[in-house]
C-alpha positions as YAML, in Angstrom:
chain: A
units: angstrom
residues:
- id: 1
  name: UNK
  ca: [-3.00, -156.37, -28.16]
- id: 2
  name: UNK
  ca: [-6.49, -155.42, -26.87]
- id: 3
  name: UNK
  ca: [-5.87, -151.74, -27.36]
- id: 4
  name: UNK
  ca: [-4.78, -152.31, -31.16]
- id: 5
  name: UNK
  ca: [-7.85, -154.54, -31.67]
- id: 6
  name: UNK
  ca: [-10.28, -151.89, -30.09]
- id: 7
  name: UNK
  ca: [-8.57, -149.04, -32.11]
- id: 8
  name: UNK
  ca: [-8.96, -151.03, -35.30]
- id: 9
  name: UNK
  ca: [-12.58, -151.89, -34.57]
- id: 10
  name: UNK
  ca: [-13.43, -148.17, -33.91]
- id: 11
  name: UNK
  ca: [-11.66, -146.87, -36.95]
- id: 12
  name: UNK
  ca: [-13.39, -149.63, -39.07]
- id: 13
  name: UNK
  ca: [-16.83, -148.63, -37.75]
- id: 14
  name: UNK
  ca: [-16.14, -144.95, -38.49]
- id: 15
  name: UNK
  ca: [-15.18, -145.62, -42.06]
- id: 16
  name: UNK
  ca: [-18.45, -147.73, -42.52]
- id: 17
  name: UNK
  ca: [-20.47, -145.05, -41.29]
- id: 18
  name: UNK
  ca: [-18.68, -142.26, -43.31]
- id: 19
  name: UNK
  ca: [-19.06, -144.30, -46.48]
- id: 20
  name: UNK
  ca: [-22.68, -145.18, -45.78]
- id: 21
  name: UNK
  ca: [-23.60, -141.32, -45.43]
- id: 22
  name: UNK
  ca: [-21.98, -140.37, -48.87]
- id: 23
  name: UNK
  ca: [-23.51, -140.15, -52.29]
- id: 24
  name: UNK
  ca: [-21.94, -141.26, -55.38]
- id: 25
  name: UNK
  ca: [-21.88, -139.59, -58.78]
- id: 26
  name: UNK
  ca: [-22.32, -141.31, -62.26]
- id: 27
  name: UNK
  ca: [-19.93, -140.82, -65.03]
- id: 28
  name: UNK
  ca: [-20.29, -137.69, -66.80]
- id: 29
  name: UNK
  ca: [-22.96, -137.19, -69.47]
- id: 30
  name: UNK
  ca: [-23.40, -134.49, -72.04]
- id: 31
  name: UNK
  ca: [-20.40, -132.96, -73.39]
- id: 32
  name: UNK
  ca: [-16.66, -133.54, -72.23]
- id: 33
  name: UNK
  ca: [-15.91, -129.84, -72.50]
- id: 34
  name: UNK
  ca: [-15.29, -128.14, -69.28]
- id: 35
  name: UNK
  ca: [-18.58, -127.17, -67.54]
- id: 36
  name: UNK
  ca: [-20.77, -128.51, -70.36]
- id: 37
  name: UNK
  ca: [-21.55, -132.01, -68.83]
- id: 38
  name: UNK
  ca: [-23.62, -133.39, -66.05]
- id: 39
  name: UNK
  ca: [-23.67, -136.29, -63.59]
- id: 40
  name: UNK
  ca: [-26.27, -137.97, -61.41]
- id: 41
  name: UNK
  ca: [-25.85, -137.89, -57.68]
- id: 42
  name: UNK
  ca: [-27.46, -140.93, -55.91]
- id: 43
  name: UNK
  ca: [-27.26, -142.45, -52.49]
- id: 44
  name: UNK
  ca: [-24.55, -145.07, -51.93]
- id: 45
  name: UNK
  ca: [-25.05, -148.81, -51.30]
- id: 46
  name: UNK
  ca: [-25.43, -148.51, -47.47]
- id: 47
  name: UNK
  ca: [-27.76, -145.54, -47.56]
- id: 48
  name: UNK
  ca: [-30.85, -147.47, -49.10]
- id: 49
  name: UNK
  ca: [-32.62, -150.25, -47.17]
- id: 50
  name: UNK
  ca: [-36.37, -150.85, -47.58]
- id: 51
  name: UNK
  ca: [-38.41, -153.22, -45.53]
- id: 52
  name: UNK
  ca: [-40.41, -155.82, -47.37]
- id: 53
  name: UNK
  ca: [-44.05, -154.24, -48.06]
- id: 54
  name: UNK
  ca: [-42.88, -150.68, -47.64]
- id: 55
  name: UNK
  ca: [-42.14, -147.67, -49.73]
- id: 56
  name: UNK
  ca: [-39.21, -145.29, -49.32]
- id: 57
  name: UNK
  ca: [-38.41, -141.90, -51.05]
- id: 58
  name: UNK
  ca: [-34.94, -141.84, -52.40]
- id: 59
  name: UNK
  ca: [-33.60, -138.54, -53.76]
- id: 60
  name: UNK
  ca: [-31.42, -138.22, -56.77]
- id: 61
  name: UNK
  ca: [-29.98, -135.04, -58.20]
- id: 62
  name: UNK
  ca: [-28.71, -133.95, -61.61]
- id: 63
  name: UNK
  ca: [-25.46, -132.16, -61.12]
- id: 64
  name: UNK
  ca: [-25.01, -129.54, -64.15]
- id: 65
  name: UNK
  ca: [-21.73, -128.11, -65.14]
- id: 66
  name: UNK
  ca: [-21.86, -124.36, -65.07]
- id: 67
  name: UNK
  ca: [-22.33, -124.26, -69.08]
- id: 68
  name: UNK
  ca: [-24.81, -127.24, -69.27]
- id: 69
  name: UNK
  ca: [-28.37, -125.77, -70.15]
- id: 70
  name: UNK
  ca: [-30.14, -128.67, -71.59]
- id: 71
  name: UNK
  ca: [-33.38, -130.63, -70.60]
- id: 72
  name: UNK
  ca: [-32.33, -134.37, -69.72]
- id: 73
  name: UNK
  ca: [-34.79, -137.28, -69.94]
- id: 74
  name: UNK
  ca: [-34.60, -139.89, -67.18]
- id: 75
  name: UNK
  ca: [-35.53, -143.40, -67.43]
- id: 76
  name: UNK
  ca: [-35.68, -145.44, -64.31]
- id: 77
  name: UNK
  ca: [-35.89, -149.40, -64.25]
- id: 78
  name: UNK
  ca: [-35.75, -151.88, -61.57]
- id: 79
  name: UNK
  ca: [-35.83, -155.82, -61.28]
- id: 80
  name: UNK
  ca: [-38.70, -157.86, -60.08]
- id: 81
  name: UNK
  ca: [-39.39, -157.41, -56.35]
- id: 82
  name: UNK
  ca: [-39.35, -153.78, -56.43]
- id: 83
  name: UNK
  ca: [-41.31, -151.12, -58.17]
- id: 84
  name: UNK
  ca: [-40.21, -147.49, -58.68]
- id: 85
  name: UNK
  ca: [-42.26, -144.26, -59.50]
- id: 86
  name: UNK
  ca: [-41.67, -142.28, -61.66]
- id: 87
  name: UNK
  ca: [-40.20, -144.62, -64.37]
- id: 88
  name: UNK
  ca: [-39.61, -141.55, -66.60]
- id: 89
  name: UNK
  ca: [-39.20, -137.98, -65.95]
- id: 90
  name: UNK
  ca: [-37.79, -134.91, -67.87]
- id: 91
  name: UNK
  ca: [-35.62, -132.66, -65.88]
- id: 92
  name: UNK
  ca: [-35.94, -129.10, -67.75]
- id: 93
  name: UNK
  ca: [-32.88, -126.91, -67.84]
- id: 94
  name: UNK
  ca: [-34.92, -124.32, -65.98]
- id: 95
  name: UNK
  ca: [-36.30, -126.84, -63.15]
- id: 96
  name: UNK
  ca: [-34.80, -127.96, -59.88]
- id: 97
  name: UNK
  ca: [-32.31, -130.61, -60.50]
- id: 98
  name: UNK
  ca: [-33.69, -132.98, -57.82]
- id: 99
  name: UNK
  ca: [-36.09, -135.94, -58.34]
- id: 100
  name: UNK
  ca: [-37.65, -138.13, -55.67]
- id: 101
  name: UNK
  ca: [-37.89, -141.68, -56.51]
- id: 102
  name: UNK
  ca: [-40.65, -143.72, -54.74]
- id: 103
  name: UNK
  ca: [-39.19, -147.22, -54.39]
- id: 104
  name: UNK
  ca: [-41.48, -149.99, -53.02]
- id: 105
  name: UNK
  ca: [-40.49, -153.53, -52.02]
- id: 106
  name: UNK
  ca: [-43.11, -156.22, -52.54]
- id: 107
  name: UNK
  ca: [-44.46, -157.87, -49.43]
- id: 108
  name: UNK
  ca: [-42.95, -161.16, -50.63]
- id: 109
  name: UNK
  ca: [-39.74, -159.63, -52.19]
- id: 110
  name: UNK
  ca: [-36.80, -161.86, -51.33]
- id: 111
  name: UNK
  ca: [-34.49, -160.28, -48.83]
- id: 112
  name: UNK
  ca: [-31.24, -159.19, -50.57]
- id: 113
  name: UNK
  ca: [-29.83, -156.44, -52.85]
- id: 114
  name: UNK
  ca: [-31.68, -155.17, -55.90]
- id: 115
  name: UNK
  ca: [-30.72, -152.57, -58.62]
- id: 116
  name: UNK
  ca: [-32.32, -149.34, -59.70]
- id: 117
  name: UNK
  ca: [-30.99, -148.12, -62.96]
- id: 118
  name: UNK
  ca: [-31.20, -144.47, -63.79]
- id: 119
  name: UNK
  ca: [-30.33, -143.56, -67.45]
- id: 120
  name: UNK
  ca: [-30.19, -139.82, -68.18]
- id: 121
  name: UNK
  ca: [-30.10, -138.39, -71.81]
- id: 122
  name: UNK
  ca: [-29.46, -134.95, -72.69]
- id: 123
  name: UNK
  ca: [-31.01, -133.28, -75.77]
- id: 124
  name: UNK
  ca: [-27.48, -133.51, -77.15]
- id: 125
  name: UNK
  ca: [-24.38, -135.20, -76.11]
- id: 126
  name: UNK
  ca: [-23.72, -138.43, -74.25]
- id: 127
  name: UNK
  ca: [-26.18, -140.17, -72.05]
- id: 128
  name: UNK
  ca: [-24.83, -141.38, -68.48]
- id: 129
  name: UNK
  ca: [-26.14, -143.95, -66.08]
- id: 130
  name: UNK
  ca: [-26.13, -144.36, -62.32]
- id: 131
  name: UNK
  ca: [-27.08, -147.67, -60.48]
- id: 132
  name: UNK
  ca: [-28.69, -147.47, -57.14]
- id: 133
  name: UNK
  ca: [-28.38, -150.58, -54.93]
- id: 134
  name: UNK
  ca: [-31.43, -151.16, -52.69]
- id: 135
  name: UNK
  ca: [-31.24, -153.76, -49.91]
- id: 136
  name: UNK
  ca: [-34.49, -155.37, -48.97]
- id: 137
  name: UNK
  ca: [-34.67, -156.26, -45.30]
- id: 138
  name: UNK
  ca: [-37.33, -158.04, -43.17]
- id: 139
  name: UNK
  ca: [-39.89, -155.96, -41.39]
...
């Protein structure tokens, strides 16, 4: 019985670590035609923790289909207690697809989970949305 419990705890711990190190992708934006869309890759829930009063850089990335050659406008919003910079950006077709968000937790931010919403709108086609969950923890 002890062996089964120990094995189960080890497997559960490994799964939590593996899930926490992954990134997630948004639904596809742009065109539904093969290679002509895009997604937003962002950290998963367990990957983004910020202490009260601190700022953290969080990478997001635009994953383009092989035929997707458009500029994409990014709008970034968050709820009270957090601030984010930039609040908007344009990733040009010729630019690097990576964007660093600087997310700050107010010194008096309540502990818990907050959402950062990233909306990506191409020149033509459908926009997409990615939601990052940020956990504010005690310093």
